[in-house]
C-alpha positions in Angstrom: 8.7 0.3 15.8 5.1 0.5 15.6 4.9 -0.6 19.5 6.8 3.1 20.0 4.4 5.2 17.5 1.9 4.3 19.1 3.2 4.4 22.9 3.7 8.0 21.5 0.8 8.5 20.5 -0.9 8.4 23.7 2.2 10.4 26.1 1.7 13.1 23.5 -1.7 13.4 23.7 -1.4 13.1 27.7 1.4 16.0 27.5 -1.0 18.1 25.5 -3.5 18.0 27.5 -1.8 18.2 30.2 -0.7 21.4 29.1 -4.5 22.3 28.0 -5.5 22.1 31.7 -2.7 23.4 33.6 -1.9 26.5 31.5 -5.2 27.1 29.4 -7.3 26.3 32.2 -9.4 23.7 29.4 -11.1 21.7 32.3 -13.0 19.3 29.4 -9.9 18.2 27.7 -9.1 15.2 29.6 -13.2 14.0 29.4 -12.6 14.2 25.9 -10.0 12.4 25.6 -11.8 9.5 27.3 -14.9 10.1 25.1 -12.6 9.8 22.2 -11.2 6.7 23.1 -14.9 4.7 23.8 -16.3 6.7 20.1 -13.5 5.5 18.0 -13.2 1.9 19.6 -17.2 2.0 18.7 -16.0 3.4 15.0 -13.7 0.9 14.9 -15.7 -1.8 15.4 -18.5 -0.4 13.0 -15.7 0.1 10.5 -14.7 -3.9 10.8 -18.3 -5.5 10.8 -19.1 -2.8 7.6 -16.0 -4.3 5.8 -17.3 -8.1 5.9 -19.1 -8.2 3.3 -17.2 -6.1 0.7 -13.9 -8.5 1.7 -15.8 -11.4 1.4 -16.6 -10.1 -2.1 -13.1 -9.3 -3.2 -11.5 -12.1 -1.7 -13.9 -14.5 -3.2 -12.9 -12.6 -6.6 -9.5 -12.9 -5.6 -9.5 -16.9 -5.3 -11.3 -17.4 -8.2 -8.4 -15.8 -9.7 -5.6 -17.8 -7.6 -7.1 -21.3 -8.3 -7.6 -20.3 -12.1 -3.3 -19.9 -12.4 -3.5 -16.1 -13.1 -0.5 -15.6 -10.7 1.1 -18.8 -12.3 0.7 -16.8 -15.6 2.1 -13.7 -14.0 5.2 -15.6 -13.1 5.5 -17.0 -16.2 5.6 -13.6 -18.1 8.0 -11.9 -15.1 10.8 -14.6 -15.2 13.0 -13.8 -18.3 13.2 -10.1 -16.6 14.0 -11.5 -12.9 16.7 -13.7 -14.8 18.6 -10.0 -15.9 17.9 -8.2 -12.9 19.8 -11.0 -10.7 21.9 -12.6 -12.9 23.4 -14.4 -9.6 20.3 -16.4 -9.5 21.1 -19.6 -11.5 18.1 -20.0 -14.2 15.3 -22.0 -13.3 16.2 -21.8 -9.8 13.2 -22.3 -6.7 13.8 -18.4 -6.0 13.0 -17.0 -9.0 9.7 -18.3 -9.0 9.1 -17.6 -5.3 9.8 -14.7 -6.1 7.7 -13.7 -8.3 4.7 -15.4 -7.2 5.1 -12.8 -4.3 4.9 -10.0 -6.5 2.3 -11.2 -8.4 0.3 -11.8 -5.3 1.3 -8.5 -4.1 0.0 -7.0 -7.2 -3.1 -8.6 -7.6 -4.1 -7.6 -3.5 -3.7 -11.3 -2.1 -1.9 -10.3 1.2 -2.3 -13.4 2.8 -0.3 -15.2 0.1 2.5 -12.6 -0.6 3.6 -12.6 3.0 5.0 -16.7 3.1 5.9 -16.7 -0.7 8.2 -13.4 0.3 9.7 -15.4 3.2 10.3 -18.7 0.8 11.9 -16.3 -1.6 13.9 -14.8 0.8 14.8 -18.3 2.3 15.8 -19.5 -1.2 17.9 -16.6 -1.7 19.9 -17.1 1.3 20.8 -20.8 0.2 22.7 -18.8 -2.5 24.6 -16.3 -0.5 28.2 -16.9 0.6 28.1 -14.5 3.3 24.5 -15.3 5.2 24.5 -12.3 7.6 24.6 -9.4 5.3 22.4 -9.1 2.5 23.6 -10.1 -0.8 22.4 -8.0 -4.0 19.5 -10.1 -5.0 18.1 -9.8 -1.5 18.1 -6.3 -1.6 16.6 -6.0 -5.2 14.0 -8.3 -4.3 13.4 -6.2 -1.0 13.1 -2.9 -2.7 11.1 -4.1 -5.5 8.1 -6.0 -2.7 8.3 -2.8 -0.5 7.6 -0.5 -3.5 4.7 -2.5 -4.7 3.5 -2.6 -8.0 -0.4 -2.6 -7.5 -3.3 -3.8 -10.1 -5.4 -4.8 -8.0 -5.4 -2.6 -4.7 -8.7 -4.6 -3.3 -8.5 -3.4 0.4 -8.2 0.3 -0.6 -11.6 -0.3 -2.9 -13.1 -2.0 0.1 -12.2 1.0 2.8 -13.7 3.6 0.9 -16.6 2.0 -0.3 -16.9 1.1 3.8 -16.6 4.7 4.5 -19.1 5.8 2.0 -17.6 6.6 -1.4 -19.6 7.6 -3.7 -17.3 6.1 -6.6 -14.7 3.6 -4.3 -12.7 2.7 -7.4 -11.9 6.2 -8.9 -8.4 6.1 -7.2 -7.5 3.1 -9.7 -5.5 5.0 -12.6 -4.2 7.0 -9.7 -3.0 4.6 -7.7 -1.4 2.8 -10.6 0.5 6.1 -12.3 2.1 6.1 -8.1 3.0 3.1 -7.7 4.5 2.4 -11.1 6.8 5.6 -10.2 7.5 4.4 -7.1 8.4 0.8 -8.2 10.6 2.5 -11.0 12.3 4.7 -8.5 13.2 1.6 -6.7 14.8 -0.2 -9.2 16.7 2.8 -10.5 17.9 3.2 -7.0 19.3 -0.4 -6.8 20.4 -0.5 -10.2 22.8 2.4 -10.1 24.0 1.2 -6.7 24.7 -2.4 -7.9 25.7 -1.3 -11.5 22.6 -3.8 -13.4 22.8 -3.2 -17.1 19.1 -1.8 -17.4 20.0 -1.2 -21.1 19.9 -5.3 -21.9 17.2 -5.7 -24.5 15.1 -8.1 -22.0 14.7 -5.1 -19.3 14.3 -2.8 -22.0 11.4 -4.7 -23.3 9.4 -4.9 -20.0 10.4 -1.3 -18.9 9.3 -0.3 -22.2 6.2 -1.7 -22.1 5.3 -0.8 -18.7 6.6 2.9 -19.4 4.4 3.1 -22.5 1.6 1.6 -20.8 1.6 4.8 -18.1 2.6 7.3 -20.3 -0.2 6.1 -22.9 -2.7 7.1 -19.8 -0.7 9.8 -18.8 -1.2 11.6 -22.7 -4.9 10.6 -22.4 -5.7 12.0 -19.3 -3.6 15.3 -19.9 -6.1 16.2 -22.8 -9.1 15.9 -20.9 -11.2 18.4 -18.2 -10.6 17.8 -14.8 -14.3 16.6 -14.6 -14.5 14.5 -17.9 -10.7 13.1 -16.7 -12.4 11.9 -13.6 -15.1 10.2 -15.2 -13.1 8.5 -17.7 -10.7 7.5 -15.1 -13.7 6.0 -13.2 -15.4 4.4 -16.4 -11.6 2.9 -17.3 -10.9 1.6 -13.8 -14.7 -0.2 -13.3 -13.9 -1.8 -17.4 -10.5 -3.0 -15.9 -11.8 -4.6 -12.8 -14.8 -6.1 -14.1 -13.1 -7.5 -16.8 -10.1 -8.8 -14.6 -13.0 -10.3 -12.9 -14.6 -11.9 -16.1 -10.8 -13.4 -16.5 -11.1 -15.0 -13.6 -14.0 -16.4 -13.9 -13.9 -17.6 -18.1 -10.0 -19.0 -17.0 -11.7 -21.0 -13.6 -14.4 -22.7 -16.3 -11.8 -23.2 -18.7 -10.0 -25.7 -16.2 -13.0 -27.0 -15.1 -12.4 -25.4 -11.9 -15.8 -25.2 -9.7 -15.6 -20.9 -9.5 -17.9 -20.8 -7.6 -16.6 -22.7 -4.6 -13.3 -21.1 -5.2 -15.2 -18.3 -4.9 -17.1 -19.3 -1.2 -13.5 -20.4 0.3 -12.3 -16.6 -0.5 -15.3 -15.5 0.9 -14.7 -17.4 4.4 -11.2 -15.8 4.3 -12.5 -12.2 3.8 -14.8 -13.1 7.1 -12.1 -14.1 9.1 -9.6 -11.6 7.7 -12.6 -8.8 9.0 -12.4 -10.0 12.1 -8.7 -10.4 12.6 -8.4 -6.6 11.9 -10.8 -5.8 14.5 -7.9 -5.2 17.8 -5.4 -3.5 15.4 -7.9 -1.3 14.3 -8.9 -1.0 17.4 -5.4 0.1 19.2 -4.7 2.3 16.1 -7.9 4.5 15.8 -8.0 4.9 19.5 -4.4 5.9 19.9 -4.8 8.3 16.8 -8.0 9.5 18.6 -6.8 10.8 21.8 -3.7 12.3 19.8 -6.7 14.0 17.7 -8.5 14.9 20.6 -6.1 16.0 22.4 -5.1 19.2 20.0 -1.6 17.9 19.0 -2.8 16.5 15.2 -4.0 20.1 14.7 -1.2 22.0 16.2 1.5 18.9 13.7 -0.9 20.0 10.8 -0.6 24.0 11.8 3.2 23.8 11.7 3.5 22.0 8.4 0.7 24.6 6.8 2.7 27.8 7.8 5.6 26.2 6.7 3.8 25.1 2.9 2.0 28.4 2.9 4.8 30.4 3.3 7.0 28.9 0.5 4.0 30.0 -0.9 2.3 26.5 -1.9 -1.1 25.0 -1.7 -1.7 23.1 1.4 -4.5 20.7 1.6 -2.3 17.7 1.0 -1.0 17.9 4.8 -4.5 16.4 5.7 -3.4 13.5 4.3 0.6 13.4 5.3 0.3 11.3 8.3 -0.9 8.3 6.1 2.3 9.0 4.3 4.3 9.7 7.5 3.1 6.3 8.6 3.5 4.2 5.6 7.4 2.9 5.8 6.7 2.1 9.5 3.3 -0.1 9.5 0.8 -0.7 7.1 -2.0 -1.3 9.6 -1.0 1.8 11.1 -0.9 3.5 7.9 -4.4 1.9 7.3 -5.9 3.5 10.6 -4.2 6.6 9.5 -6.2 6.6 6.0 -9.8 5.4 7.6 -9.4 8.4 10.4 -8.5 10.7 7.6 -11.4 9.7 5.6 -13.9 9.9 8.4 -12.5 13.3 9.4 -12.7 15.0 5.9 -14.6 12.7 4.0 -13.6 9.5 1.7 -14.4 11.5 -1.4 -12.3 14.8 -0.3 -9.0 15.7 -1.6 -7.8 15.0 1.5 -9.7 11.1 1.5 -8.9 10.6 -2.2 -4.8 11.3 -1.8 -4.4 9.1 1.3 -6.1 6.4 -0.3 -3.8 6.8 -2.9 -0.7 7.4 -1.0 -2.1 4.2 0.8 -1.7 2.1 -2.2 1.6 3.5 -3.7 4.0 2.1 -1.7 4.6 -0.8 0.9 5.7 -0.7 4.9 9.5 -0.8 4.2 10.6 -0.9 8.0 8.1 -3.8 8.0 8.8 -6.0 5.2 12.8 -5.3 5.6 12.4 -6.8 9.5 10.2 -10.1 8.3 11.8 -10.9 5.4 15.6 -10.0 6.4 15.1 -11.4 10.1 13.4 -14.9 8.7 16.8 -15.5 7.3 19.0 -13.6 9.9 20.5 -11.1 8.1 21.9 -8.5 9.6 23.8 -6.2 7.8 21.5 -4.8 5.2 23.4 -2.4 2.9 22.0 -0.1 0.9 18.5 -1.9 1.4 16.9 0.7 3.6 18.7 3.7 1.5 17.2 2.5 -1.5 13.8 1.4 0.1 13.3 5.1 1.3 13.9 6.4 -2.1 10.9 4.4 -3.6 8.5 5.2 -0.7 9.3 9.3 -1.3 9.1 9.1 -4.8 6.0 6.9 -5.0 4.2 9.9 -2.0 5.5 12.7 -4.0 3.6 10.9 -7.0 1.1 10.3 -5.2 0.5 14.0 -4.3 1.3 15.3 -8.0 -1.7 13.3 -9.3 -3.6 13.5 -6.6 -4.0 17.4 -7.8 -4.0 16.2 -11.5 -7.3 14.0 -10.9 -9.0 15.6 -8.1 -7.4 19.1 -7.3 
């Protein structure tokens, strides 16, 4: 799918440019396309280079959290919930531990650790699946929770916002937390409705009630603040929570006699490697988006959407962030490039720049995760996985738009 989208950017840009040349007489359009390609290739490299330090910092901190046992702590805390949501899975089965560790790693932004853990969980679930080519209820529920992506520590988004010049890169933390909660809740409710899971179970209600109470407390607190104060308080609380987590990681490592400095250095090395690894992907996507924008195709698409939105009497400022939302279900790297393009075009602290970051953190890449996880165990019949996953995606995107207007509108 990403290959099709990437090729489509170039073909559409070429056709629009050809129309401008032959019909409108624009003699400079192809020069502008080539300039955009070179400029965006250079920009992608500069962004990746600038990300090195910040990625090294955050991945170093995350490595301390990983070695200090924070993921194992989350695993122990969430295991009772998974035993109720997936009654077909035997108690203490390896699949439960792998699933919880995968979701915990996702929540903490440990993408490199999350994917292999997710594949391991899917393989463990496949051992219990009586129909090997058809997704089981447990596999679908795990996949939807995974793609709806509860994000407690969106490190990558903070990193990109810092690199793109945001005055306070973490000011989107609370909005992301709210949007990702709604996405996950809708994903869970949709699967529970199809699979007839009893959400009135006392343990399930206790977990959902606790999560919901926390988010409601945030909503109630911020709803009584003027908008400027809301942004200020959100920034304060976000930074307080994040720095407190860092202190917890370091303290836990010290108590367990783990060398926090060495752990940080190992994680920082991964940050450097990650920054180098993303260069070709970022170049590929930013160049494709660049020629699409330079040809005028992006403006045509935005203006068409703007006309529809304005005819309905709605505010149209969210349209600039829609490319990130539309790309997100298909490709994480593609959506990330769209987010960077939006921040570069309108500013990291613009409404659309912040909204694109919130959208990026609100959901996961449904089709990619589905292809990787189900493909790893040979699942061909996915049943209601797509429908429930996309329901969570749509809910997350709508929540992201709503909360962006609330905090930054």
